[in-house]
N, CA and C of each residue as an Amber inpcrd file, in Angstrom:
protein
   480
 -67.9860000 111.3350000 139.0310000 -68.2190000 109.9640000 139.4890000
 -69.4910000 109.3850000 138.8760000 -70.4290000 110.2340000 138.4620000
 -71.6500000 109.7050000 137.8250000 -71.3300000 108.9370000 136.5530000
 -70.2470000 109.3010000 135.9080000 -69.8960000 108.6660000 134.6430000
 -69.3370000 107.2550000 134.8170000 -68.7590000 106.9550000 135.9720000
 -68.1420000 105.6410000 136.1890000 -69.1550000 104.5100000 136.0300000
 -70.3010000 104.5270000 136.7510000 -71.2490000 103.4260000 136.5500000
 -71.8680000 103.4210000 135.1590000 -72.0520000 104.5790000 134.5620000
 -72.5960000 104.6210000 133.2000000 -71.6260000 103.9780000 132.2100000
 -70.3360000 104.3030000 132.3600000 -69.3250000 103.7010000 131.4810000
 -69.2710000 102.1930000 131.6990000 -69.3030000 101.7740000 132.9560000
 -69.2830000 100.3460000 133.2600000 -70.4670000  99.6220000 132.6540000
 -71.6380000 100.2270000 132.7410000 -72.8430000  99.6120000 132.1850000
 -72.7450000  99.5030000 130.6610000 -72.2850000 100.5650000 130.0020000
 -72.1610000 100.5550000 128.5420000 -71.1770000  99.4790000 128.0850000
 -70.0390000  99.3850000 128.7590000 -69.0280000  98.3860000 128.4040000
 -69.5700000  96.9830000 128.6540000 -70.2290000  96.7890000 129.7930000
 -70.7860000  95.4770000 130.1310000 -71.8080000  95.0250000 129.0900000
 -72.6580000  95.9200000 128.6690000 -73.6650000  95.5560000 127.6570000
 -73.0100000  95.1770000 126.3380000 -71.9870000  95.9310000 125.9350000
 -71.2930000  95.6150000 124.6860000 -70.5810000  94.2710000 124.7950000
 -69.9090000  94.0110000 125.9360000 -69.2590000  92.7110000 126.1460000
 -70.2740000  91.5910000 125.9990000 -71.4290000  91.7420000 126.6230000
 -72.4400000  90.6930000 126.5670000 -72.8830000  90.4360000 125.1300000
 -73.0540000  91.4780000 124.3420000 -73.4500000  91.2980000 122.9430000
 -72.3490000  90.5940000 122.1470000 -71.1120000  91.0010000 122.3560000
 -69.9910000  90.4070000 121.6160000 -69.8540000  88.9250000 121.9550000
 -69.7680000  88.6090000 123.2450000 -69.5050000  87.2320000 123.6400000
 -70.7250000  86.3480000 123.4600000 -71.9120000  86.8680000 123.6820000
 -73.1340000  86.0880000 123.5040000 -73.3440000  85.6750000 122.0620000
 -72.9410000  86.5370000 121.1380000 -73.1380000  86.2190000 119.7270000
 -72.1350000  85.1840000 119.2240000 -71.0380000  84.9980000 119.9450000
 -70.0140000  84.0790000 119.4750000 -70.2310000  82.6560000 119.9670000
 -70.2440000  82.4780000 121.2720000 -70.3590000  81.1190000 121.7920000
 -71.3060000  81.0140000 122.9660000 -72.1580000  82.0130000 123.1100000
 -73.1520000  81.9560000 124.1660000 -72.6480000  82.3850000 125.5270000
 -71.3610000  82.7580000 125.6410000 -70.8660000  83.2540000 126.9150000
 -71.5060000  84.5970000 127.2180000 -71.7610000  84.8170000 128.4760000
 -72.1830000  86.1470000 128.8970000 -70.9340000  86.9930000 129.0970000
 -71.1150000  88.2840000 129.2480000 -69.9870000  89.1450000 129.5770000
 -69.3360000  88.7010000 130.8680000 -70.1640000  88.2700000 131.8290000
 -69.6330000  87.7970000 133.1120000 -68.8020000  86.5330000 132.9350000
 -69.2800000  85.6040000 132.1310000 -68.5240000  84.3620000 131.8940000
 -67.1890000  84.6560000 131.2320000 -67.2070000  85.5450000 130.2460000
 -65.9720000  85.9030000 129.5610000 -65.0090000  86.6080000 130.5180000
 -65.5430000  87.4520000 131.3820000 -64.6980000  88.1550000 132.3540000
 -64.0690000  87.1660000 133.3300000 -64.8520000  86.2260000 133.8410000
 -64.3250000  85.2320000 134.7780000 -63.2650000  84.3840000 134.0880000
 -63.5260000  83.9810000 132.8610000 -62.5540000  83.1900000 132.1110000
 -61.2510000  83.9710000 131.9350000 -61.3680000  85.2510000 131.6230000
 -60.1800000  86.0920000 131.4580000 -59.4060000  86.2460000 132.7540000
 -60.1060000  86.4840000 133.8440000 -59.4280000  86.6320000 135.1370000
 -58.7220000  85.3360000 135.4950000 -59.3490000  84.2070000 135.2410000
 -58.7150000  82.9250000 135.5120000 -57.4670000  82.7550000 134.6470000
 -57.5680000  83.1150000 133.3860000 -56.4420000  82.9600000 132.4750000
 -55.2940000  83.9010000 132.7530000 -55.6060000  85.1150000 133.1380000
 -54.5590000  86.1090000 133.3620000 -54.3440000  86.3550000 134.8400000
 -54.4660000  85.3010000 135.6310000 -54.3130000  85.4150000 137.0740000
 -52.9760000  85.9510000 137.5140000 -51.9760000  85.8330000 136.7040000
 -50.6640000  86.3490000 137.0550000 -50.4770000  87.7740000 136.6210000
 -51.5680000  88.4310000 136.2310000 -51.5010000  89.7950000 135.7190000
 -51.0760000  90.8190000 136.7400000 -51.1420000  92.0600000 136.3420000
 -50.7000000  93.1600000 137.1840000 -51.8990000  93.7580000 137.9050000
 -51.6620000  94.2710000 139.0970000 -52.6810000  95.0240000 139.8020000
 -53.4450000  94.2150000 140.8130000 -54.6650000  94.6840000 141.1450000
 -55.4320000  94.0130000 142.1950000 -55.7760000  92.5850000 141.8110000
 -55.6800000  91.6970000 142.7590000 -56.0880000  90.3210000 142.5230000
 -55.0750000  89.4810000 141.7900000 -53.7970000  89.6120000 142.1270000
 -52.7900000  88.7650000 141.5050000 -53.1050000  87.3090000 141.8140000
 -52.7460000  86.4320000 140.9490000 -52.9930000  85.0230000 141.1740000
 -52.1900000  84.1810000 140.2060000 -52.4720000  82.8990000 140.1720000
 -51.7860000  81.9600000 139.2970000 -52.5470000  81.8920000 137.9750000
 -51.8560000  82.1230000 136.8810000 -52.5000000  82.0760000 135.5730000
 -53.0440000  80.6800000 135.2990000 -54.3300000  80.5920000 134.9750000
 -54.9470000  79.3360000 134.5940000 -55.4120000  78.4570000 135.7230000
 -55.2610000  78.9130000 136.9690000 -55.5990000  78.0590000 138.1190000
 -55.9620000  78.9370000 139.3170000 -57.0640000  78.6040000 139.9780000
 -57.4800000  79.3420000 141.1750000 -58.4590000  78.4970000 141.9700000
 -58.5240000  78.7670000 143.2640000 -59.6010000  78.1640000 144.0500000
 -60.8580000  78.9780000 143.7830000 -61.9760000  78.4060000 144.1130000
 -63.2590000  79.0820000 143.9070000 -63.2940000  80.4080000 144.6730000
 -62.9020000  80.3700000 145.9390000 -62.9440000  81.5830000 146.7700000
 -62.0060000  82.6490000 146.2370000 -60.8090000  82.2460000 145.8160000
 -59.8420000  83.2050000 145.2900000 -60.3470000  83.8280000 143.9930000
 -60.9000000  83.0250000 143.1110000 -61.4090000  83.5550000 141.8470000
 -62.5750000  84.5000000 142.0920000 -63.4510000  84.1740000 143.0160000
 -64.5680000  85.0700000 143.3470000 -64.0350000  86.4110000 143.8420000
 -63.0260000  86.3640000 144.7070000 -62.4320000  87.6030000 145.2300000
 -61.8190000  88.4130000 144.0960000 -61.0650000  87.7550000 143.2170000
 -60.4200000  88.4630000 142.1110000 -61.4270000  89.0370000 141.1240000
 -62.5820000  88.3900000 140.9990000 -63.6300000  88.8770000 140.0900000
 -64.5680000  89.8680000 140.7700000 -64.3930000  90.0390000 142.0820000
 -65.2300000  90.9360000 142.8810000 -66.7060000  90.5420000 142.8290000
 -66.9560000  89.2300000 142.9190000 -68.3140000  88.7170000 143.0000000
 -68.3710000  87.7180000 144.1530000 -69.5750000  87.3580000 144.5600000
 -69.7090000  86.4070000 145.6620000 -69.4170000  84.9950000 145.1540000
 -68.9530000  84.1220000 146.0440000 -68.7390000  82.7320000 145.6370000
 -70.0180000  82.0870000 145.0960000 -71.1680000  82.4330000 145.6690000
 -72.4350000  81.8670000 145.1830000 -72.7120000  82.2830000 143.7460000
 -72.4400000  83.5350000 143.4120000 -72.6310000  84.0120000 142.0360000
 -71.6580000  83.3150000 141.0970000 -70.4330000  83.1210000 141.5610000
 -69.4180000  82.4800000 140.7270000 -69.7740000  81.0350000 140.3940000
 -70.4650000  80.3460000 141.2800000 -70.7790000  78.9270000 141.0620000
 -71.5100000  78.7040000 139.7420000 -72.5230000  79.4920000 139.4610000
 -73.2690000  79.3460000 138.2140000 -72.4130000  79.6260000 136.9920000
 -71.5710000  80.6450000 137.0920000 -70.6800000  80.9880000 135.9790000
 -69.6910000  79.8460000 135.7310000 -69.1130000  79.3170000 136.8040000
 -68.1510000  78.2110000 136.6590000 -68.8440000  76.9790000 136.0790000
 -70.0510000  76.6830000 136.5280000 -70.7930000  75.5420000 135.9650000
 -70.9570000  75.6960000 134.4560000 -71.2600000  76.9060000 134.0030000
 -71.4050000  77.1720000 132.5710000 -70.0760000  76.9530000 131.8480000
 -68.9860000  77.4270000 132.4450000 -67.6680000  77.2770000 131.8230000
 -67.2160000  75.8160000 131.8000000 -67.5880000  75.0550000 132.8280000
 -67.2750000  73.6220000 132.8560000 -68.0500000  72.9130000 131.7440000
 -69.3520000  73.2120000 131.6270000 -70.1740000  72.5850000 130.5770000
 -69.6670000  72.9230000 129.1810000 -69.1210000  74.1410000 129.0170000
 -68.5840000  74.5590000 127.7160000 -67.2300000  73.9190000 127.4330000
 -66.6390000  73.2680000 128.4470000 -65.3440000  72.6190000 128.2670000
 -64.1550000  73.5450000 128.4480000 -64.3760000  74.7480000 128.9730000
 -63.3040000  75.7220000 129.1510000 -62.5800000  75.5670000 130.4940000
 -63.2600000  75.0130000 131.4770000 -62.7100000  74.8990000 132.8300000
 -63.0000000  73.4960000 133.3550000 -62.1060000  72.9860000 134.1880000
 -62.3780000  71.7310000 134.8950000 -62.0590000  71.9500000 136.3750000
 -62.6700000  71.1440000 137.2110000 -62.4030000  71.1710000 138.6530000
 -61.4400000  70.0430000 138.9840000 -60.4160000  70.3530000 139.7960000
 -59.4350000  69.3450000 140.2080000 -59.2400000  69.4170000 141.7160000
 -59.2110000  68.2550000 142.3520000 -58.8930000  68.1910000 143.7830000
 -57.3960000  68.3920000 143.9680000 -57.0430000  69.1240000 145.0170000
 -55.6430000  69.3170000 145.3680000 -55.0850000  67.9790000 145.8550000
 -53.8940000  67.6280000 145.4070000 -53.3060000  66.3420000 145.7940000
 -52.9070000  66.3030000 147.2630000 -52.5000000  67.4430000 147.8120000
 -52.0570000  67.4870000 149.2060000 -53.2020000  67.6930000 150.1940000
 -54.1950000  68.4410000 149.8020000 -55.3380000  68.7290000 150.6760000
 -56.6120000  68.4900000 149.8840000 -57.2040000  67.3390000 150.0450000
 -58.3630000  66.9240000 149.2510000 -59.5800000  67.8230000 149.4490000
 -59.5550000  68.6790000 150.4690000 -60.6700000  69.6170000 150.6700000
 -60.6280000  70.7650000 149.6710000 -59.4510000  71.0270000 149.1120000
 -59.2660000  72.1410000 148.1790000 -59.5900000  71.6890000 146.7620000
 -60.4230000  72.4750000 146.0800000 -60.7550000  72.2100000 144.6880000
 -60.2330000  73.3780000 143.8540000 -59.4530000  73.0420000 142.8390000
 -58.9070000  74.0470000 141.9400000 -59.7790000  74.1550000 140.6970000
 -59.9460000  75.3570000 140.2060000 -60.5600000  75.6080000 138.9060000
 -59.4000000  75.7990000 137.9470000 -59.3640000  74.9810000 136.8930000
 -58.2190000  74.9460000 135.9980000 -58.6980000  75.1190000 134.5610000
 -58.0130000  75.9750000 133.8140000 -58.3420000  76.1440000 132.4020000
 -57.9510000  74.9020000 131.6210000 -58.8050000  74.4750000 130.7000000
 -58.5060000  73.3890000 129.7770000 -57.8230000  73.9950000 128.5440000
 -57.3570000  73.1660000 127.6260000 -56.7670000  73.6930000 126.3860000
 -57.7720000  74.5660000 125.6230000 -59.0410000  74.1020000 125.4360000
 -60.0040000  75.0020000 124.7820000 -60.2200000  76.2920000 125.5890000
 -60.1100000  76.2010000 126.9120000 -60.2340000  77.3880000 127.7550000
 -59.1160000  78.3750000 127.4990000 -57.8810000  77.8570000 127.4060000
 -56.7410000  78.7340000 127.0990000 -56.9240000  79.3950000 125.7410000
 -57.3750000  78.6220000 124.7610000 -57.6010000  79.1820000 123.4230000
 -58.6570000  80.2870000 123.4770000 -59.7170000  80.0470000 124.2210000
 -60.7810000  81.0600000 124.3290000 -60.2850000  82.3040000 125.0570000
 -59.4430000  82.1390000 126.0680000 -58.8590000  83.2870000 126.7750000
 -58.0270000  84.1270000 125.8020000 -57.2370000  83.4700000 124.9480000
 -56.4420000  84.2130000 123.9610000 -57.3500000  84.9630000 122.9860000
 -58.4460000  84.3170000 122.5690000 -59.3970000  84.9880000 121.6700000
 -60.0310000  86.2000000 122.3600000 -60.4330000  86.0180000 123.6060000
 -61.0530000  87.1150000 124.3600000 -60.0670000  88.2790000 124.4840000
 -58.8040000  87.9740000 124.7680000 -57.7950000  89.0300000 124.8930000
 -57.6920000  89.8340000 123.6030000 -57.6800000  89.1470000 122.4730000
 -57.6290000  89.8330000 121.1850000 -58.8710000  90.6700000 120.9360000
 -60.0190000  90.1040000 121.2840000 -61.2760000  90.8310000 121.1010000
 -61.3250000  92.0710000 121.9860000 -60.8130000  91.9570000 123.1970000
 -60.8030000  93.1060000 124.0990000 -59.8450000  94.1830000 123.5970000
 -58.6980000  93.7710000 123.0440000 -57.7850000  94.7580000 122.4580000
 -58.4700000  95.4830000 121.3050000 -59.1160000  94.7200000 120.4010000
 -59.8160000  95.3260000 119.2690000 -60.9480000  96.2380000 119.7460000
 -61.6390000  95.8020000 120.7950000 -62.7440000  96.5570000 121.3620000
 -62.2630000  97.9010000 121.8980000 -61.0720000  97.9180000 122.5070000
 -60.5660000  99.1220000 123.1640000 -59.8760000 100.0950000 122.2120000
 -59.4520000  99.6430000 121.0430000 -58.6750000 100.4810000 120.1310000
 -59.3500000 101.8120000 119.8020000 -60.6450000 101.8520000 119.5020000
 -61.2250000 103.1570000 119.1760000 -61.0780000 104.1950000 120.3040000
 -61.0210000 103.7170000 121.5390000 -60.8930000 104.6510000 122.6600000
 -59.4280000 104.8500000 123.0150000 -58.7280000 103.7530000 123.2990000
 -57.3430000 103.8740000 123.7510000 -56.4350000 104.3800000 122.6380000
 -56.7510000 104.0340000 121.4000000 -55.9270000 104.4820000 120.2810000
 -56.0170000 105.9760000 120.0390000 -57.0890000 106.6070000 120.5160000
 -57.2500000 108.0430000 120.3060000 -56.7030000 108.8760000 121.4630000
 -56.2910000 108.2210000 122.5430000 -55.7640000 108.9380000 123.7080000
 -54.2470000 108.9790000 123.6810000 -53.6640000 110.1380000 123.9740000
 -52.2130000 110.1560000 124.1700000 -51.8670000 109.2670000 125.3750000
 -50.7040000 108.6680000 125.3500000 -50.2930000 107.7130000 126.3910000
 -50.4150000 108.2980000 127.7950000 -50.0380000 109.5520000 127.9990000
 -50.1110000 110.1390000 129.3400000 -51.5570000 110.2790000 129.8110000
 -52.4830000 110.5820000 128.8950000 -53.8980000 110.6600000 129.2780000
 -54.4520000 109.2790000 129.5930000 -54.0470000 108.2760000 128.8150000
 -54.4780000 106.9100000 129.0840000 -54.0400000 106.4790000 130.4820000
 -52.8260000 106.8220000 130.8610000 -52.3180000 106.4480000 132.1810000
 -53.0900000 107.1440000 133.3000000 -53.5160000 108.3830000 133.0850000
 -54.3120000 109.0940000 134.0860000 -55.6540000 108.3900000 134.2670000
 -56.2960000 108.0400000 133.1600000 -57.5780000 107.3350000 133.2310000
 -57.3940000 105.9810000 133.9090000 -56.3340000 105.2600000 133.5500000
 -56.0530000 103.9500000 134.1360000 -55.8610000 104.0630000 135.6560000
 -55.0680000 105.0520000 136.0850000 -54.8460000 105.2550000 137.5270000
 -56.1560000 105.5860000 138.2410000 -56.9550000 106.4490000 137.6320000
 -58.2240000 106.8280000 138.2460000 -59.1410000 105.6190000 138.3980000
 -59.3240000 104.8630000 137.3250000 -60.2180000 103.6980000 137.3890000
 -59.7030000 102.6520000 138.3630000 -58.3950000 102.4650000 138.4190000
 -57.8150000 101.5190000 139.3740000 -58.1110000 101.9690000 140.8020000
 -57.9830000 103.2480000 141.0650000 -58.2760000 103.7560000 142.4080000
 -59.7510000 103.5850000 142.7500000 -60.6390000 103.7990000 141.7830000
 -62.0750000 103.5840000 142.0090000 -62.3170000 102.1210000 142.3760000
 -61.7320000 101.2190000 141.6110000 -61.9070000  99.7840000 141.8710000
 -61.3700000  99.4130000 143.2410000 -60.1460000  99.8300000 143.5210000
 -59.5390000  99.4830000 144.8100000 -60.3220000 100.0600000 145.9820000
 -60.7790000 101.2710000 145.8450000 -61.4940000 101.9250000 146.9440000
 -62.8640000 101.2940000 147.1960000 -63.6150000 101.0820000 146.1370000
 -64.9880000 100.6030000 146.3230000 -65.1170000  99.0880000 146.3800000
 -64.1320000  98.3580000 145.8860000 -64.1950000  96.9020000 145.9680000
 -63.8290000  96.4170000 147.3600000 -63.0010000  97.1770000 148.0670000
 -62.5190000  96.7670000 149.3880000 -62.6510000  97.9190000 150.3800000
 -63.8560000  98.4200000 150.6370000 -63.9870000  99.5840000 151.5160000
 -63.4720000  99.3270000 152.9270000 -63.5040000  98.0680000 153.3990000
 -63.0120000  97.7710000 154.7440000 -61.5000000  97.9160000 154.8260000
 -60.8200000  97.8980000 153.6740000 -59.3740000  98.0360000 153.6440000
 -58.9780000  99.4170000 153.1510000 -59.8810000 100.3660000 153.2560000
 -59.6920000 101.6970000 152.6940000 -58.3410000 102.3030000 153.0580000
 -57.9590000 102.2060000 154.3100000 -56.6970000 102.7860000 154.7420000
 -55.4890000 102.0170000 154.2420000 -55.6720000 100.7540000 153.8430000
 -54.5500000  99.9140000 153.4360000 -54.1900000 100.0950000 151.9720000
 -55.0760000 100.7080000 151.1870000 -54.8420000 100.8500000 149.7540000
 -53.9640000 102.0680000 149.5140000 -52.8720000 101.8590000 148.7930000
 -51.9990000 102.9790000 148.4550000 -51.9680000 103.1610000 146.9650000
 -51.4590000 104.2460000 146.5100000 -51.3890000 104.5220000 145.0810000
 -50.2400000 103.8190000 144.4110000 -49.3030000 103.2590000 145.1560000
 -48.1160000 102.6370000 144.5750000 -48.4360000 101.4460000 143.7220000
 -48.0140000 101.4860000 142.4680000 -48.1700000 100.3580000 141.5660000
 -49.5530000 100.2230000 140.9640000 -50.5040000 101.0070000 141.4250000
 -51.8690000 100.8560000 140.9370000 -51.9950000 101.2430000 139.4820000
 -51.0960000 102.0760000 138.9810000 -51.2130000 102.5090000 137.5970000
 -50.9670000 101.3740000 136.6150000 -50.3750000 100.2770000 137.0540000
 -50.1380000  99.1440000 136.1620000 -51.3420000  98.2360000 136.0390000
 -52.3530000  98.4140000 136.8810000 -53.5100000  97.5250000 136.8580000
 -54.4140000  97.8670000 135.6920000 -55.3270000  96.9580000 135.4220000
 -56.4030000  97.1160000 134.4400000 -55.9450000  96.7830000 133.0900000
């Protein structure tokens, strides 16, 4: 378990260097943009691709809504995200990807695939799945400790 935070820190630092050198995004901004774009993905935090409420996106990113506010402000200023009022309930504000936001999400996805190839490309598929299941269980267990008993292993191998 000591290796989990070390691996996370190493990956986070590399993400920050990659994204910061391109368009000034932090690793956190790129991660939030990706989660917003791939909201319909597999695993923990399913959502609507390209659209989320602030609270839902914070939950899916496993950060506080207050922390997310600064990241969203940066993404809005960059033109990647816009805020829209819900037509039926004006109290609800949606965070929506713009066309440049969608393009950046596609670029990030490609960069993440390229980033992972040296590691994932060297692992046999069955070993990759074991690592994926383990990391998913770590995320599910520690991200939602109050729901510890509610988390099951079913379907978790598809996450991440």
